[in-house]
N, CA, C, O and the ligand as a Tripos MOL2 file, in Angstrom:
@<TRIPOS>MOLECULE
protein
  305   303    77     0     0
PROTEIN
NO_CHARGES

@<TRIPOS>ATOM
      1 N         119.6140  116.4290   44.4800 N.3       1 MET1
      2 CA        120.4870  117.7690   44.5620 C.3       1 MET1
      3 C         120.4700  118.4440   45.8190 C.2       1 MET1
      4 O         119.3840  118.7690   46.3010 O.2       1 MET1
      5 N         121.5470  118.6960   46.4120 N.am      2 ALA2
      6 CA        121.5870  119.3880   47.7180 C.3       2 ALA2
      7 C         121.2190  120.8060   47.5390 C.2       2 ALA2
      8 O         121.4640  121.4710   46.5330 O.2       2 ALA2
      9 N         120.6050  121.2140   48.6070 N.am      3 ASN3
     10 CA        120.2250  122.6170   48.6240 C.3       3 ASN3
     11 C         121.4220  123.5310   49.1900 C.2       3 ASN3
     12 O         121.8790  123.3730   50.3220 O.2       3 ASN3
     13 N         121.8640  124.4650   48.3180 N.am      4 PHE4
     14 CA        122.9960  125.1390   48.9200 C.3       4 PHE4
     15 C         122.4750  126.5080   49.2980 C.2       4 PHE4
     16 O         121.9650  127.2930   48.4990 O.2       4 PHE4
     17 N         122.6490  126.7160   50.5710 N.am      5 LYS5
     18 CA        122.2260  127.9160   51.1950 C.3       5 LYS5
     19 C         123.2370  129.1260   51.1890 C.2       5 LYS5
     20 O         124.2970  129.1240   51.8160 O.2       5 LYS5
     21 N         122.8720  129.9490   50.5630 N.am      6 PHE6
     22 CA        123.8500  131.1690   50.1180 C.3       6 PHE6
     23 C         123.6950  132.2410   51.3050 C.2       6 PHE6
     24 O         122.6950  132.9180   51.5440 O.2       6 PHE6
     25 N         124.9870  132.2370   52.0300 N.am      7 ASN7
     26 CA        125.0480  133.2690   53.1300 C.3       7 ASN7
     27 C         125.6170  134.5560   52.5630 C.2       7 ASN7
     28 O         126.8280  134.7760   52.5220 O.2       7 ASN7
     29 N         124.6440  135.4340   52.1090 N.am      8 LYS8
     30 CA        125.1030  136.7420   51.3500 C.3       8 LYS8
     31 C         125.8000  137.5470   52.3410 C.2       8 LYS8
     32 O         126.8310  138.1010   51.9570 O.2       8 LYS8
     33 N         125.4160  137.7210   53.5860 N.am      9 ASP9
     34 CA        126.0630  138.6430   54.5070 C.3       9 ASP9
     35 C         127.4850  138.1820   54.8280 C.2       9 ASP9
     36 O         128.4070  138.9960   54.8870 O.2       9 ASP9
     37 N         127.6660  136.8180   55.0440 N.am     10 LYS10
     38 CA        128.8960  136.3220   55.2820 C.3      10 LYS10
     39 C         130.0510  136.6320   54.1110 C.2      10 LYS10
     40 O         131.1990  137.0380   54.2880 O.2      10 LYS10
     41 N         129.4280  136.3350   52.9620 N.am     11 ILE11
     42 CA        130.1810  136.6050   51.7570 C.3      11 ILE11
     43 C         130.5410  138.0330   51.6240 C.2      11 ILE11
     44 O         131.7100  138.3590   51.4180 O.2      11 ILE11
     45 N         129.6580  138.8330   51.7250 N.am     12 LEU12
     46 CA        129.9110  140.3730   51.7270 C.3      12 LEU12
     47 C         130.8700  140.7890   52.6820 C.2      12 LEU12
     48 O         131.7530  141.6050   52.4140 O.2      12 LEU12
     49 N         130.7180  140.2320   53.8320 N.am     13 ARG13
     50 CA        131.7370  140.6880   54.9980 C.3      13 ARG13
     51 C         133.2050  140.2010   54.5370 C.2      13 ARG13
     52 O         134.1530  140.9600   54.7400 O.2      13 ARG13
     53 N         133.4060  138.9830   53.9370 N.am     14 GLN14
     54 CA        134.6130  138.4670   53.5390 C.3      14 GLN14
     55 C         135.1400  139.4310   52.4550 C.2      14 GLN14
     56 O         136.2960  139.8550   52.4550 O.2      14 GLN14
     57 N         134.2490  139.7340   51.5680 N.am     15 VAL15
     58 CA        134.6810  140.6390   50.4040 C.3      15 VAL15
     59 C         135.1330  141.9010   50.8800 C.2      15 VAL15
     60 O         136.1820  142.3850   50.4540 O.2      15 VAL15
     61 N         134.3750  142.5150   51.7910 N.am     16 SER16
     62 CA        134.7790  143.8930   52.4450 C.3      16 SER16
     63 C         136.1690  143.6410   53.1010 C.2      16 SER16
     64 O         137.0820  144.4520   52.9430 O.2      16 SER16
     65 N         136.3190  142.5040   53.8420 N.am     17 ASP17
     66 CA        137.5420  142.3930   54.5380 C.3      17 ASP17
     67 C         138.8260  142.4020   53.5640 C.2      17 ASP17
     68 O         139.8570  143.0440   53.7660 O.2      17 ASP17
     69 N         138.5450  141.5220   52.4180 N.am     18 ASN18
     70 CA        139.5410  141.4870   51.4780 C.3      18 ASN18
     71 C         139.8830  142.8620   50.9600 C.2      18 ASN18
     72 O         141.0510  143.2500   50.9250 O.2      18 ASN18
     73 N         138.8410  143.6160   50.5490 N.am     19 LEU19
     74 CA        138.9530  144.8700   49.9650 C.3      19 LEU19
     75 C         139.5660  145.8400   50.8960 C.2      19 LEU19
     76 O         140.3040  146.7180   50.4500 O.2      19 LEU19
     77 N         139.3160  145.7450   52.1310 N.am     20 THR20
     78 CA        139.8440  146.6770   53.1810 C.3      20 THR20
     79 C         141.4080  146.4450   53.2620 C.2      20 THR20
     80 O         142.1970  147.3840   53.3710 O.2      20 THR20
     81 N         141.7560  145.2340   53.2060 N.am     21 LYS21
     82 CA        143.2210  144.8600   53.1930 C.3      21 LYS21
     83 C         143.9370  145.5000   52.0970 C.2      21 LYS21
     84 O         144.9580  146.1730   52.2440 O.2      21 LYS21
     85 N         143.2790  145.2260   50.8520 N.am     22 ARG22
     86 CA        143.8480  145.6700   49.6760 C.3      22 ARG22
     87 C         143.9390  147.2790   49.6900 C.2      22 ARG22
     88 O         144.9730  147.8490   49.3410 O.2      22 ARG22
     89 N         142.9240  147.8910   50.0650 N.am     23 TYR23
     90 CA        142.9750  149.4350   50.1150 C.3      23 TYR23
     91 C         144.1690  149.6900   51.0860 C.2      23 TYR23
     92 O         145.1350  150.3950   50.7950 O.2      23 TYR23
     93 N         144.0010  149.0480   52.2520 N.am     24 GLU24
     94 CA        145.0740  149.3910   53.2400 C.3      24 GLU24
     95 C         146.5960  149.4010   52.7430 C.2      24 GLU24
     96 O         147.4470  150.2720   52.9190 O.2      24 GLU24
     97 N         146.6900  148.1630   52.0630 N.am     25 GLN25
     98 CA        148.0570  148.0430   51.4900 C.3      25 GLN25
     99 C         148.4300  148.9990   50.4510 C.2      25 GLN25
    100 O         149.5940  149.3820   50.3350 O.2      25 GLN25
    101 N         147.4170  149.4240   49.6400 N.am     26 ALA26
    102 CA        147.6490  150.4650   48.6430 C.3      26 ALA26
    103 C         148.0350  151.7430   49.2920 C.2      26 ALA26
    104 O         149.0370  152.3870   48.9820 O.2      26 ALA26
    105 N         147.1340  152.0880   50.2600 N.am     27 VAL27
    106 CA        147.2460  153.4260   50.8040 C.3      27 VAL27
    107 C         148.4830  153.5800   51.8360 C.2      27 VAL27
    108 O         148.9160  154.6660   52.2210 O.2      27 VAL27
    109 N         148.9300  152.4350   52.1830 N.am     28 ARG28
    110 CA        150.0640  152.4410   53.1880 C.3      28 ARG28
    111 C         151.2490  152.9290   52.6300 C.2      28 ARG28
    112 O         152.1340  153.3850   53.3540 O.2      28 ARG28
    113 N         151.3710  152.8680   51.2080 N.am     29 THR29
    114 CA        152.5570  153.1630   50.5270 C.3      29 THR29
    115 C         152.5740  154.7120   50.2420 C.2      29 THR29
    116 O         153.6030  155.2490   49.8330 O.2      29 THR29
    117 N         151.4130  155.4220   50.4660 N.am     30 VAL30
    118 CA        151.1620  156.8020   50.2620 C.3      30 VAL30
    119 C         151.4700  157.6820   51.5130 C.2      30 VAL30
    120 O         150.9580  157.4320   52.6040 O.2      30 VAL30
    121 N         152.2580  158.6380   51.3290 N.am     31 ARG31
    122 CA        152.5680  159.5740   52.4140 C.3      31 ARG31
    123 C         152.6230  160.9830   51.9730 C.2      31 ARG31
    124 O         153.1680  161.1820   50.8870 O.2      31 ARG31
    125 N         152.1780  161.9460   52.5910 N.am     32 CYS32
    126 CA        152.1660  163.3890   52.1360 C.3      32 CYS32
    127 C         153.5140  163.9330   52.0940 C.2      32 CYS32
    128 O         154.1550  164.0210   53.1410 O.2      32 CYS32
    129 N         154.0130  164.3140   50.9600 N.am     33 PRO33
    130 CA        155.4870  164.8640   50.8950 C.3      33 PRO33
    131 C         155.7320  166.0880   51.6450 C.2      33 PRO33
    132 O         156.8640  166.4350   51.9820 O.2      33 PRO33
    133 N         154.5620  166.8100   51.9350 N.am     34 GLU34
    134 CA        154.6880  168.0020   52.6420 C.3      34 GLU34
    135 C         154.5820  167.8980   54.1440 C.2      34 GLU34
    136 O         155.3400  168.5070   54.8980 O.2      34 GLU34
    137 N         153.5080  167.0170   54.5920 N.am     35 HIS35
    138 CA        153.2490  167.0810   56.0240 C.3      35 HIS35
    139 C         153.5550  165.6070   56.7040 C.2      35 HIS35
    140 O         153.4090  165.3310   57.8950 O.2      35 HIS35
    141 N         153.9790  164.8010   55.7400 N.am     36 GLY36
    142 CA        154.4250  163.3860   56.2680 C.3      36 GLY36
    143 C         153.2890  162.4410   56.7870 C.2      36 GLY36
    144 O         153.4690  161.4140   57.4400 O.2      36 GLY36
    145 N         152.0510  162.9790   56.3740 N.am     37 THR37
    146 CA        150.7170  162.3120   57.0000 C.3      37 THR37
    147 C         150.5630  160.9530   56.2410 C.2      37 THR37
    148 O         150.7810  160.8780   55.0320 O.2      37 THR37
    149 N         150.1900  159.9150   56.9760 N.am     38 ILE38
    150 CA        149.9240  158.7120   56.3400 C.3      38 ILE38
    151 C         148.3470  158.4480   56.5580 C.2      38 ILE38
    152 O         147.7970  158.3870   57.6580 O.2      38 ILE38
    153 N         147.7170  158.3000   55.2800 N.am     39 PRO39
    154 CA        146.1860  158.1510   55.4550 C.3      39 PRO39
    155 C         145.8040  156.7880   55.8980 C.2      39 PRO39
    156 O         146.5650  155.8260   55.8010 O.2      39 PRO39
    157 N         144.4410  156.7230   56.4530 N.am     40 ARG40
    158 CA        143.9930  155.5230   57.0360 C.3      40 ARG40
    159 C         142.6850  155.0450   56.2840 C.2      40 ARG40
    160 O         141.8680  155.9010   55.9440 O.2      40 ARG40
    161 N         142.4760  153.8270   56.0380 N.am     41 VAL41
    162 CA        141.2660  153.3550   55.4810 C.3      41 VAL41
    163 C         140.3850  152.6260   56.4490 C.2      41 VAL41
    164 O         140.7900  151.6890   57.1370 O.2      41 VAL41
    165 N         139.0190  153.1520   56.4750 N.am     42 THR42
    166 CA        138.2070  152.4850   57.5700 C.3      42 THR42
    167 C         136.8790  151.9410   56.6660 C.2      42 THR42
    168 O         136.3900  152.5760   55.7320 O.2      42 THR42
    169 N         136.5000  150.8910   57.0530 N.am     43 PHE43
    170 CA        135.3220  150.2290   56.5220 C.3      43 PHE43
    171 C         134.1860  150.6740   57.3850 C.2      43 PHE43
    172 O         134.1310  150.4560   58.5950 O.2      43 PHE43
    173 N         133.1750  151.3870   56.6040 N.am     44 LYS44
    174 CA        132.0540  151.9820   57.4160 C.3      44 LYS44
    175 C         130.7090  151.2440   57.3270 C.2      44 LYS44
    176 O         129.6720  151.8050   57.6810 O.2      44 LYS44
    177 N         130.7230  149.9410   56.8360 N.am     45 GLY45
    178 CA        129.4890  149.2180   56.6650 C.3      45 GLY45
    179 C         128.9160  149.3850   55.3440 C.2      45 GLY45
    180 O         129.5460  149.9670   54.4620 O.2      45 GLY45
    181 N         127.6360  148.8590   55.1380 N.am     46 LYS46
    182 CA        127.0620  148.8610   53.8780 C.3      46 LYS46
    183 C         125.6790  149.6020   53.9050 C.2      46 LYS46
    184 O         125.0260  149.6420   54.9480 O.2      46 LYS46
    185 N         125.2830  150.1350   52.8530 N.am     47 THR47
    186 CA        124.0710  150.7660   52.6380 C.3      47 THR47
    187 C         123.5080  150.0390   51.4080 C.2      47 THR47
    188 O         124.0080  150.2640   50.3060 O.2      47 THR47
    189 N         122.5030  149.1910   51.5450 N.am     48 GLY48
    190 CA        121.9680  148.5380   50.3830 C.3      48 GLY48
    191 C         122.9070  147.6360   49.7190 C.2      48 GLY48
    192 O         123.3320  146.6840   50.3740 O.2      48 GLY48
    193 N         123.2760  147.7940   48.5550 N.am     49 SER49
    194 CA        124.3380  147.1100   47.8870 C.3      49 SER49
    195 C         125.6720  147.9790   47.7600 C.2      49 SER49
    196 O         126.5920  147.6530   47.0100 O.2      49 SER49
    197 N         125.6850  149.0010   48.4840 N.am     50 ASN50
    198 CA        126.9620  149.9060   48.4190 C.3      50 ASN50
    199 C         127.6870  149.6680   49.6710 C.2      50 ASN50
    200 O         127.1270  149.7020   50.7680 O.2      50 ASN50
    201 N         129.1000  149.3960   49.4810 N.am     51 ILE51
    202 CA        129.9440  149.3630   50.5790 C.3      51 ILE51
    203 C         130.6070  150.6570   50.8060 C.2      51 ILE51
    204 O         131.1820  151.2850   49.9170 O.2      51 ILE51
    205 N         130.5010  151.0380   52.0620 N.am     52 ASN52
    206 CA        131.0380  152.2950   52.3300 C.3      52 ASN52
    207 C         132.5810  152.4140   52.9350 C.2      52 ASN52
    208 O         132.9410  151.6630   53.8430 O.2      52 ASN52
    209 N         133.2980  153.2260   52.4720 N.am     53 TRP53
    210 CA        134.6360  153.4380   52.8600 C.3      53 TRP53
    211 C         134.8750  154.9270   53.2570 C.2      53 TRP53
    212 O         134.2860  155.9030   52.7910 O.2      53 TRP53
    213 N         135.8450  154.9150   54.2010 N.am     54 ARG54
    214 CA        136.1740  156.3350   54.4820 C.3      54 ARG54
    215 C         137.7710  156.3070   54.6480 C.2      54 ARG54
    216 O         138.3500  155.4390   55.3020 O.2      54 ARG54
    217 N         138.3830  157.3090   54.0100 N.am     55 ILE55
    218 CA        139.7500  157.4760   54.1080 C.3      55 ILE55
    219 C         140.0170  158.6860   55.0780 C.2      55 ILE55
    220 O         139.7290  159.8490   54.7980 O.2      55 ILE55
    221 N         140.5650  158.2980   56.1810 N.am     56 GLU56
    222 CA        140.8650  159.2860   57.1940 C.3      56 GLU56
    223 C         142.3330  159.7170   57.1390 C.2      56 GLU56
    224 O         143.1650  159.0620   56.5110 O.2      56 GLU56
    225 N         142.6250  160.8160   57.8010 N.am     57 ASN57
    226 CA        143.8280  161.5140   58.0040 C.3      57 ASN57
    227 C         144.3650  162.1720   56.7850 C.2      57 ASN57
    228 O         145.5820  162.2630   56.6290 O.2      57 ASN57
    229 N         143.5120  162.6410   55.9030 N.am     58 ILE58
    230 CA        143.9040  163.4240   54.6500 C.3      58 ILE58
    231 C         144.1990  164.9630   55.0850 C.2      58 ILE58
    232 O         143.3370  165.7360   55.5030 O.2      58 ILE58
    233 N         145.4670  165.2420   54.9240 N.am     59 CYS59
    234 CA        145.8440  166.6290   55.3930 C.3      59 CYS59
    235 C         145.6580  167.5890   54.4140 C.2      59 CYS59
    236 O         145.4270  168.7480   54.7590 O.2      59 CYS59
    237 N         145.7310  167.2550   53.1270 N.am     60 CYS60
    238 CA        145.5930  168.3390   51.9580 C.3      60 CYS60
    239 C         145.3730  167.7500   50.6330 C.2      60 CYS60
    240 O         145.5130  166.5480   50.4110 O.2      60 CYS60
    241 N         145.0360  168.5910   49.7840 N.am     61 GLU61
    242 CA        144.6310  168.1550   48.4180 C.3      61 GLU61
    243 C         145.6990  167.2770   47.7700 C.2      61 GLU61
    244 O         145.3520  166.3040   47.1000 O.2      61 GLU61
    245 N         146.8860  167.5600   47.9320 N.am     62 GLN62
    246 CA        147.9900  166.7760   47.3530 C.3      62 GLN62
    247 C         147.9100  165.3170   47.7910 C.2      62 GLN62
    248 O         147.9710  164.4120   46.9590 O.2      62 GLN62
    249 N         147.7770  165.0960   49.0610 N.am     63 LEU63
    250 CA        147.6210  163.7870   49.5840 C.3      63 LEU63
    251 C         146.4860  163.0810   49.0840 C.2      63 LEU63
    252 O         146.5880  161.9200   48.6880 O.2      63 LEU63
    253 N         145.2260  163.8210   49.0790 N.am     64 LYS64
    254 CA        144.0390  163.2770   48.5800 C.3      64 LYS64
    255 C         144.1460  162.6860   47.1100 C.2      64 LYS64
    256 O         143.5830  161.6520   46.7530 O.2      64 LYS64
    257 N         144.9140  163.4510   46.3440 N.am     65 LYS65
    258 CA        145.0760  163.0070   44.8830 C.3      65 LYS65
    259 C         146.0140  161.6940   44.9600 C.2      65 LYS65
    260 O         145.7540  160.7200   44.2530 O.2      65 LYS65
    261 N         146.9600  161.7030   45.7210 N.am     66 GLN66
    262 CA        147.9010  160.3420   45.6690 C.3      66 GLN66
    263 C         147.0520  159.2130   46.1990 C.2      66 GLN66
    264 O         147.2160  158.0880   45.7280 O.2      66 GLN66
    265 N         146.1710  159.4250   47.1290 N.am     67 VAL67
    266 CA        145.3670  158.3460   47.6790 C.3      67 VAL67
    267 C         144.4130  157.8170   46.5690 C.2      67 VAL67
    268 O         144.1940  156.6140   46.4280 O.2      67 VAL67
    269 N         143.8680  158.7670   45.8030 N.am     68 GLU68
    270 CA        142.8780  158.4480   44.7690 C.3      68 GLU68
    271 C         143.5840  157.5900   43.7840 C.2      68 GLU68
    272 O         142.9620  156.6250   43.3400 O.2      68 GLU68
    273 N         144.8910  157.8260   43.3520 N.am     69 VAL69
    274 CA        145.5620  157.1820   42.4530 C.3      69 VAL69
    275 C         145.9430  155.7580   42.9670 C.2      69 VAL69
    276 O         145.8550  154.7920   42.2090 O.2      69 VAL69
    277 N         146.3560  155.6350   44.2260 N.am     70 ALA70
    278 CA        146.6990  154.4100   44.8860 C.3      70 ALA70
    279 C         145.4940  153.4810   44.7890 C.2      70 ALA70
    280 O         145.6250  152.3000   44.4670 O.2      70 ALA70
    281 N         144.2650  154.0640   45.0860 N.am     71 ILE71
    282 CA        143.0210  153.2140   45.2370 C.3      71 ILE71
    283 C         142.6130  152.8050   43.7970 C.2      71 ILE71
    284 O         142.0220  151.7390   43.6250 O.2      71 ILE71
    285 N         142.8910  153.5660   42.8330 N.am     72 GLN72
    286 CA        142.6660  153.1980   41.3920 C.3      72 GLN72
    287 C         143.4940  152.0660   40.9530 C.2      72 GLN72
    288 O         143.0130  151.1460   40.2920 O.2      72 GLN72
    289 N         144.7990  152.1150   41.3240 N.am     73 LYS73
    290 CA        145.6830  151.0300   41.0860 C.3      73 LYS73
    291 C         145.3110  149.9010   41.7140 C.2      73 LYS73
    292 O         145.4390  148.8800   41.0380 O.2      73 LYS73
    293 N         144.8440  149.7640   42.9160 N.am     74 ALA74
    294 CA        144.4570  148.6900   43.7450 C.3      74 ALA74
    295 C         143.1340  147.9950   43.1280 C.2      74 ALA74
    296 O         142.9160  146.7990   43.3200 O.2      74 ALA74
    297 N         142.3070  148.7750   42.4130 N.am     75 ASN75
    298 CA        141.1080  148.2750   41.8810 C.3      75 ASN75
    299 C         141.4040  147.5130   40.4810 C.2      75 ASN75
    300 O         140.5270  146.8420   39.9380 O.2      75 ASN75
    301 N         142.5990  147.6530   39.9780 N.am     76 ARG76
    302 CA        142.8930  147.0130   38.7390 C.3      76 ARG76
    303 C         143.0280  145.4640   38.7930 C.2      76 ARG76
    304 O         143.2800  144.8300   37.7680 O.2      76 ARG76
    305 ZN        149.7280  167.3060   53.3590 Zn       77 ZN77
@<TRIPOS>BOND
     1     1     2 1
     2     2     3 1
     3     3     4 2
     4     3     5 am
     5     5     6 1
     6     6     7 1
     7     7     8 2
     8     7     9 am
     9     9    10 1
    10    10    11 1
    11    11    12 2
    12    11    13 am
    13    13    14 1
    14    14    15 1
    15    15    16 2
    16    15    17 am
    17    17    18 1
    18    18    19 1
    19    19    20 2
    20    19    21 am
    21    21    22 1
    22    22    23 1
    23    23    24 2
    24    23    25 am
    25    25    26 1
    26    26    27 1
    27    27    28 2
    28    27    29 am
    29    29    30 1
    30    30    31 1
    31    31    32 2
    32    31    33 am
    33    33    34 1
    34    34    35 1
    35    35    36 2
    36    35    37 am
    37    37    38 1
    38    38    39 1
    39    39    40 2
    40    39    41 am
    41    41    42 1
    42    42    43 1
    43    43    44 2
    44    43    45 am
    45    45    46 1
    46    46    47 1
    47    47    48 2
    48    47    49 am
    49    49    50 1
    50    50    51 1
    51    51    52 2
    52    51    53 am
    53    53    54 1
    54    54    55 1
    55    55    56 2
    56    55    57 am
    57    57    58 1
    58    58    59 1
    59    59    60 2
    60    59    61 am
    61    61    62 1
    62    62    63 1
    63    63    64 2
    64    63    65 am
    65    65    66 1
    66    66    67 1
    67    67    68 2
    68    67    69 am
    69    69    70 1
    70    70    71 1
    71    71    72 2
    72    71    73 am
    73    73    74 1
    74    74    75 1
    75    75    76 2
    76    75    77 am
    77    77    78 1
    78    78    79 1
    79    79    80 2
    80    79    81 am
    81    81    82 1
    82    82    83 1
    83    83    84 2
    84    83    85 am
    85    85    86 1
    86    86    87 1
    87    87    88 2
    88    87    89 am
    89    89    90 1
    90    90    91 1
    91    91    92 2
    92    91    93 am
    93    93    94 1
    94    94    95 1
    95    95    96 2
    96    95    97 am
    97    97    98 1
    98    98    99 1
    99    99   100 2
   100    99   101 am
   101   101   102 1
   102   102   103 1
   103   103   104 2
   104   103   105 am
   105   105   106 1
   106   106   107 1
   107   107   108 2
   108   107   109 am
   109   109   110 1
   110   110   111 1
   111   111   112 2
   112   111   113 am
   113   113   114 1
   114   114   115 1
   115   115   116 2
   116   115   117 am
   117   117   118 1
   118   118   119 1
   119   119   120 2
   120   119   121 am
   121   121   122 1
   122   122   123 1
   123   123   124 2
   124   123   125 am
   125   125   126 1
   126   126   127 1
   127   127   128 2
   128   127   129 am
   129   129   130 1
   130   130   131 1
   131   131   132 2
   132   131   133 am
   133   133   134 1
   134   134   135 1
   135   135   136 2
   136   135   137 am
   137   137   138 1
   138   138   139 1
   139   139   140 2
   140   139   141 am
   141   141   142 1
   142   142   143 1
   143   143   144 2
   144   143   145 am
   145   145   146 1
   146   146   147 1
   147   147   148 2
   148   147   149 am
   149   149   150 1
   150   150   151 1
   151   151   152 2
   152   151   153 am
   153   153   154 1
   154   154   155 1
   155   155   156 2
   156   155   157 am
   157   157   158 1
   158   158   159 1
   159   159   160 2
   160   159   161 am
   161   161   162 1
   162   162   163 1
   163   163   164 2
   164   163   165 am
   165   165   166 1
   166   166   167 1
   167   167   168 2
   168   167   169 am
   169   169   170 1
   170   170   171 1
   171   171   172 2
   172   171   173 am
   173   173   174 1
   174   174   175 1
   175   175   176 2
   176   175   177 am
   177   177   178 1
   178   178   179 1
   179   179   180 2
   180   179   181 am
   181   181   182 1
   182   182   183 1
   183   183   184 2
   184   183   185 am
   185   185   186 1
   186   186   187 1
   187   187   188 2
   188   187   189 am
   189   189   190 1
   190   190   191 1
   191   191   192 2
   192   191   193 am
   193   193   194 1
   194   194   195 1
   195   195   196 2
   196   195   197 am
   197   197   198 1
   198   198   199 1
   199   199   200 2
   200   199   201 am
   201   201   202 1
   202   202   203 1
   203   203   204 2
   204   203   205 am
   205   205   206 1
   206   206   207 1
   207   207   208 2
   208   207   209 am
   209   209   210 1
   210   210   211 1
   211   211   212 2
   212   211   213 am
   213   213   214 1
   214   214   215 1
   215   215   216 2
   216   215   217 am
   217   217   218 1
   218   218   219 1
   219   219   220 2
   220   219   221 am
   221   221   222 1
   222   222   223 1
   223   223   224 2
   224   223   225 am
   225   225   226 1
   226   226   227 1
   227   227   228 2
   228   227   229 am
   229   229   230 1
   230   230   231 1
   231   231   232 2
   232   231   233 am
   233   233   234 1
   234   234   235 1
   235   235   236 2
   236   235   237 am
   237   237   238 1
   238   238   239 1
   239   239   240 2
   240   239   241 am
   241   241   242 1
   242   242   243 1
   243   243   244 2
   244   243   245 am
   245   245   246 1
   246   246   247 1
   247   247   248 2
   248   247   249 am
   249   249   250 1
   250   250   251 1
   251   251   252 2
   252   251   253 am
   253   253   254 1
   254   254   255 1
   255   255   256 2
   256   255   257 am
   257   257   258 1
   258   258   259 1
   259   259   260 2
   260   259   261 am
   261   261   262 1
   262   262   263 1
   263   263   264 2
   264   263   265 am
   265   265   266 1
   266   266   267 1
   267   267   268 2
   268   267   269 am
   269   269   270 1
   270   270   271 1
   271   271   272 2
   272   271   273 am
   273   273   274 1
   274   274   275 1
   275   275   276 2
   276   275   277 am
   277   277   278 1
   278   278   279 1
   279   279   280 2
   280   279   281 am
   281   281   282 1
   282   282   283 1
   283   283   284 2
   284   283   285 am
   285   285   286 1
   286   286   287 1
   287   287   288 2
   288   287   289 am
   289   289   290 1
   290   290   291 1
   291   291   292 2
   292   291   293 am
   293   293   294 1
   294   294   295 1
   295   295   296 2
   296   295   297 am
   297   297   298 1
   298   298   299 1
   299   299   300 2
   300   299   301 am
   301   301   302 1
   302   302   303 1
   303   303   304 2
@<TRIPOS>SUBSTRUCTURE
     1 MET1         2 RESIDUE 1 A MET
     2 ALA2         6 RESIDUE 1 A ALA
     3 ASN3        10 RESIDUE 1 A ASN
     4 PHE4        14 RESIDUE 1 A PHE
     5 LYS5        18 RESIDUE 1 A LYS
     6 PHE6        22 RESIDUE 1 A PHE
     7 ASN7        26 RESIDUE 1 A ASN
     8 LYS8        30 RESIDUE 1 A LYS
     9 ASP9        34 RESIDUE 1 A ASP
    10 LYS10       38 RESIDUE 1 A LYS
    11 ILE11       42 RESIDUE 1 A ILE
    12 LEU12       46 RESIDUE 1 A LEU
    13 ARG13       50 RESIDUE 1 A ARG
    14 GLN14       54 RESIDUE 1 A GLN
    15 VAL15       58 RESIDUE 1 A VAL
    16 SER16       62 RESIDUE 1 A SER
    17 ASP17       66 RESIDUE 1 A ASP
    18 ASN18       70 RESIDUE 1 A ASN
    19 LEU19       74 RESIDUE 1 A LEU
    20 THR20       78 RESIDUE 1 A THR
    21 LYS21       82 RESIDUE 1 A LYS
    22 ARG22       86 RESIDUE 1 A ARG
    23 TYR23       90 RESIDUE 1 A TYR
    24 GLU24       94 RESIDUE 1 A GLU
    25 GLN25       98 RESIDUE 1 A GLN
    26 ALA26      102 RESIDUE 1 A ALA
    27 VAL27      106 RESIDUE 1 A VAL
    28 ARG28      110 RESIDUE 1 A ARG
    29 THR29      114 RESIDUE 1 A THR
    30 VAL30      118 RESIDUE 1 A VAL
    31 ARG31      122 RESIDUE 1 A ARG
    32 CYS32      126 RESIDUE 1 A CYS
    33 PRO33      130 RESIDUE 1 A PRO
    34 GLU34      134 RESIDUE 1 A GLU
    35 HIS35      138 RESIDUE 1 A HIS
    36 GLY36      142 RESIDUE 1 A GLY
    37 THR37      146 RESIDUE 1 A THR
    38 ILE38      150 RESIDUE 1 A ILE
    39 PRO39      154 RESIDUE 1 A PRO
    40 ARG40      158 RESIDUE 1 A ARG
    41 VAL41      162 RESIDUE 1 A VAL
    42 THR42      166 RESIDUE 1 A THR
    43 PHE43      170 RESIDUE 1 A PHE
    44 LYS44      174 RESIDUE 1 A LYS
    45 GLY45      178 RESIDUE 1 A GLY
    46 LYS46      182 RESIDUE 1 A LYS
    47 THR47      186 RESIDUE 1 A THR
    48 GLY48      190 RESIDUE 1 A GLY
    49 SER49      194 RESIDUE 1 A SER
    50 ASN50      198 RESIDUE 1 A ASN
    51 ILE51      202 RESIDUE 1 A ILE
    52 ASN52      206 RESIDUE 1 A ASN
    53 TRP53      210 RESIDUE 1 A TRP
    54 ARG54      214 RESIDUE 1 A ARG
    55 ILE55      218 RESIDUE 1 A ILE
    56 GLU56      222 RESIDUE 1 A GLU
    57 ASN57      226 RESIDUE 1 A ASN
    58 ILE58      230 RESIDUE 1 A ILE
    59 CYS59      234 RESIDUE 1 A CYS
    60 CYS60      238 RESIDUE 1 A CYS
    61 GLU61      242 RESIDUE 1 A GLU
    62 GLN62      246 RESIDUE 1 A GLN
    63 LEU63      250 RESIDUE 1 A LEU
    64 LYS64      254 RESIDUE 1 A LYS
    65 LYS65      258 RESIDUE 1 A LYS
    66 GLN66      262 RESIDUE 1 A GLN
    67 VAL67      266 RESIDUE 1 A VAL
    68 GLU68      270 RESIDUE 1 A GLU
    69 VAL69      274 RESIDUE 1 A VAL
    70 ALA70      278 RESIDUE 1 A ALA
    71 ILE71      282 RESIDUE 1 A ILE
    72 GLN72      286 RESIDUE 1 A GLN
    73 LYS73      290 RESIDUE 1 A LYS
    74 ALA74      294 RESIDUE 1 A ALA
    75 ASN75      298 RESIDUE 1 A ASN
    76 ARG76      302 RESIDUE 1 A ARG
    77 ZN77       305 GROUP 0 **** ****
């Protein structure tokens, strides 16, 4: 039986890339109706088993709520 070496970091990196793309696509459809701002998703690396994200370019509460909804839909 062959020994399969599991490259955890590489797999995690690929998972984060896929998630970043997914979140970017979800967030790209969101735009603040009042200020016309488009939010941006940034992958910030990992801490332990947590993957850290940052959503930038949030101008107001209204946009923040829309982003949250879009991310929730993307997670389904
Ligand atoms: Zn706004």
